[in-house]
PyMOL commands that place a pseudoatom at each C-alpha (Angstrom):
pseudoatom trace, name=CA, resn=MET, resi=1, chain=A, elem=C, hetatm=0, pos=[-6.874, 7.383, -25.027]
pseudoatom trace, name=CA, resn=SER, resi=2, chain=A, elem=C, hetatm=0, pos=[-10.385, 5.981, -25.383]
pseudoatom trace, name=CA, resn=ILE, resi=3, chain=A, elem=C, hetatm=0, pos=[-10.946, 2.245, -25.452]
pseudoatom trace, name=CA, resn=VAL, resi=4, chain=A, elem=C, hetatm=0, pos=[-13.656, 0.115, -27.002]
pseudoatom trace, name=CA, resn=VAL, resi=5, chain=A, elem=C, hetatm=0, pos=[-14.827, -3.034, -25.277]
pseudoatom trace, name=CA, resn=ILE, resi=6, chain=A, elem=C, hetatm=0, pos=[-16.894, -5.495, -27.293]
pseudoatom trace, name=CA, resn=ASN, resi=7, chain=A, elem=C, hetatm=0, pos=[-18.715, -8.379, -25.681]
pseudoatom trace, name=CA, resn=ALA, resi=8, chain=A, elem=C, hetatm=0, pos=[-19.481, -11.002, -28.347]
pseudoatom trace, name=CA, resn=LEU, resi=9, chain=A, elem=C, hetatm=0, pos=[-22.548, -12.897, -27.160]
pseudoatom trace, name=CA, resn=SER, resi=10, chain=A, elem=C, hetatm=0, pos=[-23.592, -16.236, -28.669]
pseudoatom trace, name=CA, resn=VAL, resi=11, chain=A, elem=C, hetatm=0, pos=[-27.391, -16.035, -28.762]
pseudoatom trace, name=CA, resn=PRO, resi=12, chain=A, elem=C, hetatm=0, pos=[-29.614, -18.778, -30.185]
pseudoatom trace, name=CA, resn=GLY, resi=13, chain=A, elem=C, hetatm=0, pos=[-31.917, -17.354, -32.898]
pseudoatom trace, name=CA, resn=GLU, resi=14, chain=A, elem=C, hetatm=0, pos=[-35.098, -17.713, -30.895]
pseudoatom trace, name=CA, resn=ALA, resi=15, chain=A, elem=C, hetatm=0, pos=[-33.561, -15.796, -27.961]
pseudoatom trace, name=CA, resn=GLY, resi=16, chain=A, elem=C, hetatm=0, pos=[-32.538, -12.705, -29.977]
pseudoatom trace, name=CA, resn=PRO, resi=17, chain=A, elem=C, hetatm=0, pos=[-35.776, -10.762, -29.381]
pseudoatom trace, name=CA, resn=GLU, resi=18, chain=A, elem=C, hetatm=0, pos=[-35.542, -11.381, -25.615]
pseudoatom trace, name=CA, resn=LEU, resi=19, chain=A, elem=C, hetatm=0, pos=[-31.928, -10.170, -25.527]
pseudoatom trace, name=CA, resn=GLU, resi=20, chain=A, elem=C, hetatm=0, pos=[-32.916, -6.997, -27.381]
pseudoatom trace, name=CA, resn=LYS, resi=21, chain=A, elem=C, hetatm=0, pos=[-35.861, -6.443, -25.026]
pseudoatom trace, name=CA, resn=ARG, resi=22, chain=A, elem=C, hetatm=0, pos=[-33.605, -6.731, -21.969]
pseudoatom trace, name=CA, resn=PHE, resi=23, chain=A, elem=C, hetatm=0, pos=[-31.046, -4.309, -23.389]
pseudoatom trace, name=CA, resn=ALA, resi=24, chain=A, elem=C, hetatm=0, pos=[-33.799, -1.837, -24.322]
pseudoatom trace, name=CA, resn=ALA, resi=25, chain=A, elem=C, hetatm=0, pos=[-35.143, -1.964, -20.752]
pseudoatom trace, name=CA, resn=ARG, resi=26, chain=A, elem=C, hetatm=0, pos=[-31.797, -0.831, -19.317]
pseudoatom trace, name=CA, resn=LYS, resi=27, chain=A, elem=C, hetatm=0, pos=[-30.639, 1.216, -22.275]
pseudoatom trace, name=CA, resn=HIS, resi=28, chain=A, elem=C, hetatm=0, pos=[-29.546, 4.278, -20.298]
pseudoatom trace, name=CA, resn=SER, resi=29, chain=A, elem=C, hetatm=0, pos=[-28.420, 2.556, -17.096]
pseudoatom trace, name=CA, resn=VAL, resi=30, chain=A, elem=C, hetatm=0, pos=[-24.735, 3.054, -17.929]
pseudoatom trace, name=CA, resn=ASP, resi=31, chain=A, elem=C, hetatm=0, pos=[-25.016, 6.638, -19.224]
pseudoatom trace, name=CA, resn=SER, resi=32, chain=A, elem=C, hetatm=0, pos=[-24.005, 8.310, -15.945]
pseudoatom trace, name=CA, resn=SER, resi=33, chain=A, elem=C, hetatm=0, pos=[-21.010, 6.030, -15.323]
pseudoatom trace, name=CA, resn=PRO, resi=34, chain=A, elem=C, hetatm=0, pos=[-17.740, 7.988, -15.150]
pseudoatom trace, name=CA, resn=GLY, resi=35, chain=A, elem=C, hetatm=0, pos=[-15.830, 7.745, -18.430]
pseudoatom trace, name=CA, resn=PHE, resi=36, chain=A, elem=C, hetatm=0, pos=[-18.672, 6.181, -20.414]
pseudoatom trace, name=CA, resn=GLU, resi=37, chain=A, elem=C, hetatm=0, pos=[-18.691, 7.507, -23.985]
pseudoatom trace, name=CA, resn=GLY, resi=38, chain=A, elem=C, hetatm=0, pos=[-21.124, 5.337, -25.931]
pseudoatom trace, name=CA, resn=PHE, resi=39, chain=A, elem=C, hetatm=0, pos=[-22.992, 2.076, -26.418]
pseudoatom trace, name=CA, resn=LYS, resi=40, chain=A, elem=C, hetatm=0, pos=[-24.372, 0.073, -29.353]
pseudoatom trace, name=CA, resn=LEU, resi=41, chain=A, elem=C, hetatm=0, pos=[-26.039, -3.334, -29.557]
pseudoatom trace, name=CA, resn=LEU, resi=42, chain=A, elem=C, hetatm=0, pos=[-25.220, -4.947, -32.910]
pseudoatom trace, name=CA, resn=ARG, resi=43, chain=A, elem=C, hetatm=0, pos=[-27.615, -7.616, -34.236]
pseudoatom trace, name=CA, resn=PRO, resi=44, chain=A, elem=C, hetatm=0, pos=[-26.239, -10.419, -36.444]
pseudoatom trace, name=CA, resn=VAL, resi=45, chain=A, elem=C, hetatm=0, pos=[-27.282, -10.691, -40.077]
pseudoatom trace, name=CA, resn=ASN, resi=46, chain=A, elem=C, hetatm=0, pos=[-26.752, -13.381, -42.692]
pseudoatom trace, name=CA, resn=GLY, resi=47, chain=A, elem=C, hetatm=0, pos=[-27.446, -16.259, -40.325]
pseudoatom trace, name=CA, resn=GLY, resi=48, chain=A, elem=C, hetatm=0, pos=[-24.942, -15.499, -37.582]
pseudoatom trace, name=CA, resn=ASP, resi=49, chain=A, elem=C, hetatm=0, pos=[-25.692, -16.038, -33.900]
pseudoatom trace, name=CA, resn=LYS, resi=50, chain=A, elem=C, hetatm=0, pos=[-23.319, -13.460, -32.382]
pseudoatom trace, name=CA, resn=TYR, resi=51, chain=A, elem=C, hetatm=0, pos=[-24.591, -10.179, -31.004]
pseudoatom trace, name=CA, resn=PHE, resi=52, chain=A, elem=C, hetatm=0, pos=[-21.921, -7.580, -30.273]
pseudoatom trace, name=CA, resn=VAL, resi=53, chain=A, elem=C, hetatm=0, pos=[-22.269, -5.251, -27.304]
pseudoatom trace, name=CA, resn=TYR, resi=54, chain=A, elem=C, hetatm=0, pos=[-20.052, -2.280, -28.195]
pseudoatom trace, name=CA, resn=THR, resi=55, chain=A, elem=C, hetatm=0, pos=[-19.098, 0.169, -25.452]
pseudoatom trace, name=CA, resn=GLN, resi=56, chain=A, elem=C, hetatm=0, pos=[-16.640, 3.057, -25.543]
pseudoatom trace, name=CA, resn=TRP, resi=57, chain=A, elem=C, hetatm=0, pos=[-14.850, 4.352, -22.433]
pseudoatom trace, name=CA, resn=ALA, resi=58, chain=A, elem=C, hetatm=0, pos=[-12.471, 7.241, -21.723]
pseudoatom trace, name=CA, resn=THR, resi=59, chain=A, elem=C, hetatm=0, pos=[-10.023, 4.877, -19.981]
pseudoatom trace, name=CA, resn=ARG, resi=60, chain=A, elem=C, hetatm=0, pos=[-9.617, 1.202, -19.183]
pseudoatom trace, name=CA, resn=GLU, resi=61, chain=A, elem=C, hetatm=0, pos=[-9.894, 2.112, -15.499]
pseudoatom trace, name=CA, resn=ASP, resi=62, chain=A, elem=C, hetatm=0, pos=[-13.348, 3.641, -16.118]
pseudoatom trace, name=CA, resn=PHE, resi=63, chain=A, elem=C, hetatm=0, pos=[-14.472, 0.388, -17.754]
pseudoatom trace, name=CA, resn=GLU, resi=64, chain=A, elem=C, hetatm=0, pos=[-13.035, -1.750, -14.948]
pseudoatom trace, name=CA, resn=ASN, resi=65, chain=A, elem=C, hetatm=0, pos=[-14.719, 0.418, -12.292]
pseudoatom trace, name=CA, resn=TRP, resi=66, chain=A, elem=C, hetatm=0, pos=[-18.098, 0.088, -14.051]
pseudoatom trace, name=CA, resn=ARG, resi=67, chain=A, elem=C, hetatm=0, pos=[-17.600, -3.651, -14.503]
pseudoatom trace, name=CA, resn=SER, resi=68, chain=A, elem=C, hetatm=0, pos=[-16.774, -4.080, -10.818]
pseudoatom trace, name=CA, resn=GLN, resi=69, chain=A, elem=C, hetatm=0, pos=[-19.829, -2.080, -9.706]
pseudoatom trace, name=CA, resn=ARG, resi=70, chain=A, elem=C, hetatm=0, pos=[-22.052, -4.036, -12.115]
pseudoatom trace, name=CA, resn=ALA, resi=71, chain=A, elem=C, hetatm=0, pos=[-20.785, -7.360, -10.736]
pseudoatom trace, name=CA, resn=ASP, resi=72, chain=A, elem=C, hetatm=0, pos=[-21.382, -6.192, -7.160]
pseudoatom trace, name=CA, resn=ALA, resi=73, chain=A, elem=C, hetatm=0, pos=[-24.985, -5.223, -8.031]
pseudoatom trace, name=CA, resn=ALA, resi=74, chain=A, elem=C, hetatm=0, pos=[-25.637, -8.552, -9.765]
pseudoatom trace, name=CA, resn=HIS, resi=75, chain=A, elem=C, hetatm=0, pos=[-24.430, -10.489, -6.727]
pseudoatom trace, name=CA, resn=ALA, resi=76, chain=A, elem=C, hetatm=0, pos=[-26.625, -8.345, -4.463]
pseudoatom trace, name=CA, resn=GLY, resi=77, chain=A, elem=C, hetatm=0, pos=[-29.737, -9.923, -5.977]
pseudoatom trace, name=CA, resn=GLY, resi=78, chain=A, elem=C, hetatm=0, pos=[-30.376, -7.678, -8.964]
pseudoatom trace, name=CA, resn=ASP, resi=79, chain=A, elem=C, hetatm=0, pos=[-31.775, -9.218, -12.140]
pseudoatom trace, name=CA, resn=ALA, resi=80, chain=A, elem=C, hetatm=0, pos=[-32.564, -12.887, -11.462]
pseudoatom trace, name=CA, resn=LYS, resi=81, chain=A, elem=C, hetatm=0, pos=[-33.592, -13.721, -15.037]
pseudoatom trace, name=CA, resn=LYS, resi=82, chain=A, elem=C, hetatm=0, pos=[-32.032, -16.709, -16.766]
pseudoatom trace, name=CA, resn=PRO, resi=83, chain=A, elem=C, hetatm=0, pos=[-29.220, -15.652, -19.162]
pseudoatom trace, name=CA, resn=VAL, resi=84, chain=A, elem=C, hetatm=0, pos=[-30.146, -15.431, -22.843]
pseudoatom trace, name=CA, resn=ALA, resi=85, chain=A, elem=C, hetatm=0, pos=[-26.632, -15.894, -24.239]
pseudoatom trace, name=CA, resn=THR, resi=86, chain=A, elem=C, hetatm=0, pos=[-25.009, -19.322, -24.349]
pseudoatom trace, name=CA, resn=GLY, resi=87, chain=A, elem=C, hetatm=0, pos=[-21.469, -17.913, -24.403]
pseudoatom trace, name=CA, resn=ALA, resi=88, chain=A, elem=C, hetatm=0, pos=[-19.514, -14.676, -24.380]
pseudoatom trace, name=CA, resn=GLU, resi=89, chain=A, elem=C, hetatm=0, pos=[-16.112, -13.374, -25.418]
pseudoatom trace, name=CA, resn=LEU, resi=90, chain=A, elem=C, hetatm=0, pos=[-14.748, -10.011, -24.272]
pseudoatom trace, name=CA, resn=MET, resi=91, chain=A, elem=C, hetatm=0, pos=[-12.556, -8.071, -26.708]
pseudoatom trace, name=CA, resn=GLU, resi=92, chain=A, elem=C, hetatm=0, pos=[-10.796, -4.782, -26.018]
pseudoatom trace, name=CA, resn=PHE, resi=93, chain=A, elem=C, hetatm=0, pos=[-9.353, -2.214, -28.422]
pseudoatom trace, name=CA, resn=GLU, resi=94, chain=A, elem=C, hetatm=0, pos=[-7.660, 1.162, -28.269]
pseudoatom trace, name=CA, resn=ILE, resi=95, chain=A, elem=C, hetatm=0, pos=[-8.982, 3.798, -30.634]
pseudoatom trace, name=CA, resn=VAL, resi=96, chain=A, elem=C, hetatm=0, pos=[-6.293, 4.854, -33.077]
pseudoatom trace, name=CA, resn=GLU, resi=97, chain=A, elem=C, hetatm=0, pos=[-6.347, 8.600, -33.640]
pseudoatom trace, name=CA, resn=LEU, resi=98, chain=A, elem=C, hetatm=0, pos=[-5.440, 9.176, -37.300]
for i in range(1, 98): cmd.bond("trace and resi %d" % i, "trace and resi %d" % (i + 1))
show_as sticks, trace
zoom trace
């Protein structure tokens, strides 16, 4: 059963364009990850400050494997830019087949 993982990022208004630029620069970096099924970056409207990073995975294990590899790369001296978000909340859902 596929899962959806949403990372809700609190992004101050002036930092939104920078966040979008960073995501655009690595847009396809996750495409070849085993079990990856899709990605969307959702921009807030109506004055909100939360961006949602929506990813879909074949299994929870596929997501956890990607997350672990991503953390290893970050600690190996990858992108040293200052974070744009001021907070984050990870949410996970199963897709209900109707």
